[in-house]
C-alpha positions, 0 to 999 in steps of 0.5 A: 254490712258495708252495703247498709252503711253506705245507704245509711251515710247517703241518707244522712247527707254524705256525698259519694266521695265522702262515703268513699273516704270514710269507709276506705273503699272506691267511689265506683263501689259506693255508686254501684252499691247505691244503685242496687236495691236490697233485693238486687244486692241479695241476688248479687251476694247469692251469685258470689256464693255460687258463681265460679270465678278464675280466682276460686282455685286460689281462694284458700291462699288469698284468704290465708294472706288476707288473714295474716296481712289485713293491709294487703293491697290488690296490686300486691296480691296480683304480684304474689299470685304471679310470683308464688303461684305462677298465675298470669291469666288474670287482670289486676282489676279482676284481682282487686274486685275479687279481693274486695268481695272476699273482704266483704264476705269474711269481714276483713277490713283493710287498714291504710296509712295515708301520705301525701306526695307532690307532683313533679314536672315532666322532664326530657329523656336522659336529663334526670334521675332521683335517688333516695334511701329507705328502710323497713322491718320484716320477719325472718324465717324464725319469726324475728324482726329484721331491719333492712335498708335499701337505696332506690333510683328512678329515671324521671322521664320513664319512671324506670327503677333500680333498687338494692338492699343491705342488712346494715346501714349504708356506707359511702362505699356502698352508695358508690357501688350501687350507683355503678350498679344502677348505671349498669342496669339503666345502660347509661347515666343521666345529666343530673342526679337529685338527692335528699340531704344525706350525710353519706353524700354531702356534709352540707350545702353551704348556702348553695355550694356543695361540700361533699364527703371526700369519697363521694367527691372523688367518685363525682369528679370521674363520673361528672354528673350534675348534683342537686341536693333537696332542701329539707321539707322540699318533697316537690323536688323529688316527688317521683322517688318518694313514690318509688320508695312507697311502692317498694315498701308496700308492694315488694317488701311488706309481708315478705319473709326474709331468708338471706340478703342475696336471695332478697336482692334476687327476688327484688330484681325479679320483682322489678322486671315483673312488676316494678318496671312492667306495671303501667304507671298511673301518671304516664299510662305507659310501662316504664320498661317500654319508655326506658327502651327509648330513653336509654338512647339519650343516656350518657355511656358509662365507661370503665369501672376504675372508681368502682373497683377502688372504693369497694371493700375488698372482696373474697376472690378465688382462682377457678381451677382447671376442673371448674371448681374453686376452693373455700374453707377446705372444700371445693365448690363447682362452677358451670362446666366451661367457666375455666378458660386457658386464656383468661384470668379465671378469677371468681368473686365470692360472697358469703351470706349466712349459710350460702356461698355465692360465686360471680365472675365480676363483683357486680355481675350476675350469680354464677353459682350458689352453694350451701356452705359445708361444715366438713373438710376435703369435700367436693360440693357440686351442682349436677347442672354444672356437669352438663356439657353442651348447654353449660358451655354455650350459656357460659360463653354467652354470659362472658360475652354479655358482660362486655356489652352495655346495650343488653337489649340489642345483645339479647336480640343478637343471641336470639338471632344466632340461636334461631339461625345457627342452632348447630353452630352456635358456639362457633358463632359465639367464638367469632363474637369473642374474637371481634371483641378482642380485636375491635373493643371500641367499635362493638357497640356501634357495630351491634346497632348497625347490624340490627338496623341492617337486619343482619344475623351472622357473627361474621356480619358483626365482625365485618361491620366492626372492622369497617368501623375501625378502618373508618375511624382511622380515616376520621370518618363522619360520625355514626349518628350522621351515617345513621340519618343518611342511611337509615332506609338502607336494606342490606343484602349480604355484602363484601367488606368493600361494600361495608366501607362504601356504605359507612363512608357515604359511597353509593352501592353499585 
């Protein structure tokens, strides 16, 4: 039917672009169909019925999705194939073409809602991030409508995104908490933050002078980033975040079934890693995750969590017992073996979401354990994986150390090096890292950078470099940036501590 309609419109004088817009299909598809004679097109349709394709194995699932959600996009089907069916060996263009063929064959037209966005000039690395709010209505597992609210952040240069959801309207304390989560996710903070006019942040602009809410004012005084509030009907100032809000609604949340808020946020984090920050951006032609690896070096480091801890609504906390359980509502719930440490506070943060209990070591940390809340009393609710001795202890130690580092990429590099070089002594290496963090907390980030630059792969090297940096800081040594520039081509063999001191001080290696 589309083939016939294309040729009819073309004979009536419509341009190829006009036909594309009128039939809501791509211009390339219009050109392709116009170049085919009726006989060629019949052969093409016949080949579609007999030719085996990669996605034929998943045709039933794709057809079910299309029939249930006629407005599905090719990009969303591509993401769902990877998330729900584990399909990774096809390109997005292949999925899009297959979807178009299925729409033609099964007569399932696509419905679109168009919206115009304005472009924003490119900005230097680390200069600006844009923030906006969104909301959407989805179906829960019982088929009822569920309204969800989200806040989205995007780094203007790299297009690297962060998104977090709530099942109720935002409060100022929520916004502040999610700012901290975003800065942690970005591994730093930009010079400027761009917002739409929102009562959560500012009462008014007062003809150019900001009058912010008291809570956000206290937060801003500590973080000291510049604020730019957009005027009404001024999409040019925040075009990038407008695109992100649209992307989140149309690619992640649309047609997704809501279970619980915690699981929804976990799915969103996985989507960001898999699609939101991995998919090539249509303007920059680069993956945001790859550009962010460069941009994060230009972000300002965010130190401490004082403001964040003081604006949060009080969390449920419990003490981790010696047998690696926490108590809640008359029952005991397990955490991974090795979580309890004699020399630590052993505080766990609890979140209750419908029928599930989530346990974290930090309010903003990753989920340590998840349990179904028991209605009984005096029971021990245990996850079998928490009883695994060796793996759990290693992973628990890695998790505890990772929470301290800002540069997660370099930390993951270090862990991979230690796992490969010291598979039988990994725990010993991790304990050296722990001891170094306690002894030289202000030098661990720079020590990790220096360690990777010099291609060292031992926790003892990390300790020696951190100690050397500490000694040099007492002598008012040149800045680390100057040292990096001066010794960027150094290839360091195993050295004694004295050699490290010479290198960092500018002395020549003998």
